[in-house]
C-alpha positions as a Markdown table, in Angstrom:
| # | Residue | x | y | z |
|---|---|---|---|---|
| 1 | Unk | 26.2 | -25.0 | -0.5 |
| 2 | Unk | 29.5 | -23.6 | -0.1 |
| 3 | Unk | 28.4 | -19.9 | -1.0 |
| 4 | Unk | 26.1 | -20.4 | 1.6 |
| 5 | Unk | 28.8 | -21.0 | 4.2 |
| 6 | Unk | 31.3 | -18.3 | 2.9 |
| 7 | Unk | 28.3 | -15.6 | 2.8 |
| 8 | Unk | 27.7 | -16.5 | 6.7 |
| 9 | Unk | 30.9 | -16.5 | 7.7 |
| 10 | Unk | 31.5 | -12.6 | 6.3 |
| 11 | Unk | 27.9 | -11.9 | 7.9 |
| 12 | Unk | 29.3 | -13.0 | 10.9 |
| 13 | Unk | 32.6 | -10.9 | 10.7 |
| 14 | Unk | 30.5 | -8.3 | 10.0 |
| 15 | Unk | 28.3 | -8.5 | 12.8 |
| 16 | Unk | 30.8 | -8.6 | 15.2 |
| 17 | Unk | 32.7 | -5.9 | 13.7 |
| 18 | Unk | 30.1 | -3.7 | 13.8 |
| 19 | Unk | 29.0 | -4.6 | 17.5 |
| 20 | Unk | 32.5 | -4.2 | 18.9 |
| 21 | Unk | 32.7 | -0.7 | 17.0 |
| 22 | Unk | 30.1 | 0.5 | 18.9 |
| 23 | Unk | 29.9 | 2.6 | 21.7 |
| 24 | Unk | 28.8 | 1.3 | 25.2 |
| 25 | Unk | 25.9 | 2.4 | 27.2 |
| 26 | Unk | 27.1 | 3.6 | 30.5 |
| 27 | Unk | 23.3 | 3.9 | 31.7 |
| 28 | Unk | 23.3 | 0.1 | 32.1 |
| 29 | Unk | 20.4 | -1.6 | 33.7 |
| 30 | Unk | 18.8 | 1.8 | 34.9 |
| 31 | Unk | 17.9 | 2.7 | 31.8 |
| 32 | Unk | 15.4 | -0.1 | 31.5 |
| 33 | Unk | 13.6 | 1.1 | 34.1 |
| 34 | Unk | 13.0 | 4.5 | 32.6 |
| 35 | Unk | 16.0 | 6.2 | 34.5 |
| 36 | Unk | 19.1 | 7.6 | 32.4 |
| 37 | Unk | 19.5 | 9.6 | 29.5 |
| 38 | Unk | 15.7 | 10.3 | 27.9 |
| 39 | Unk | 17.0 | 11.0 | 24.5 |
| 40 | Unk | 15.2 | 9.3 | 21.8 |
| 41 | Unk | 16.0 | 8.2 | 18.2 |
| 42 | Unk | 14.6 | 10.8 | 16.5 |
| 43 | Unk | 15.3 | 14.0 | 18.8 |
| 44 | Unk | 19.2 | 12.7 | 18.4 |
| 45 | Unk | 18.9 | 12.4 | 14.9 |
| 46 | Unk | 21.2 | 9.0 | 14.8 |
| 47 | Unk | 20.9 | 8.2 | 11.2 |
| 48 | Unk | 23.6 | 10.8 | 10.1 |
| 49 | Unk | 26.4 | 9.6 | 13.0 |
| 50 | Unk | 28.6 | 7.0 | 13.1 |
| 51 | Unk | 27.0 | 5.2 | 15.8 |
| 52 | Unk | 23.2 | 5.5 | 13.7 |
| 53 | Unk | 25.4 | 4.0 | 10.7 |
| 54 | Unk | 27.3 | 1.3 | 12.7 |
| 55 | Unk | 23.7 | 0.4 | 14.5 |
| 56 | Unk | 22.3 | 0.3 | 10.9 |
| 57 | Unk | 25.0 | -2.1 | 9.9 |
| 58 | Unk | 24.6 | -4.1 | 13.5 |
| 59 | Unk | 20.9 | -4.6 | 12.1 |
| 60 | Unk | 21.2 | -5.7 | 8.7 |
| 61 | Unk | 24.4 | -8.2 | 9.3 |
| 62 | Unk | 22.3 | -9.8 | 12.4 |
| 63 | Unk | 19.0 | -10.5 | 9.7 |
| 64 | Unk | 21.5 | -11.3 | 6.6 |
| 65 | Unk | 23.0 | -13.7 | 9.5 |
| 66 | Unk | 19.8 | -15.1 | 10.7 |
| 67 | Unk | 18.0 | -15.8 | 7.6 |
| 68 | Unk | 21.4 | -17.5 | 6.1 |
| 69 | Unk | 21.6 | -19.6 | 9.2 |
| 70 | Unk | 18.0 | -21.1 | 8.3 |
| 71 | Unk | 18.2 | -21.4 | 4.7 |
| 72 | Unk | 21.4 | -23.9 | 5.2 |
| 73 | Unk | 19.5 | -25.7 | 8.1 |
| 74 | Unk | 17.0 | -26.0 | 5.3 |
| 75 | Unk | 19.1 | -27.0 | 2.5 |
| 76 | Unk | 21.2 | -29.3 | 5.0 |
């Protein structure tokens, strides 16, 4: 149980750090309605950029955090 708690703290720290390091979208709510920048994921080739890597790290750490939280609740 202690190992799971340590892992969830590490996942939370990585998640917070990766979100804080990402560049903010200046489009705001207008991008939700179809306005703003029309670049797509495939057109920008984000996987090789720092922004793309941070987005991937954010997704992975969020998934690890959620899975660990569910496991901890089930085992408690």
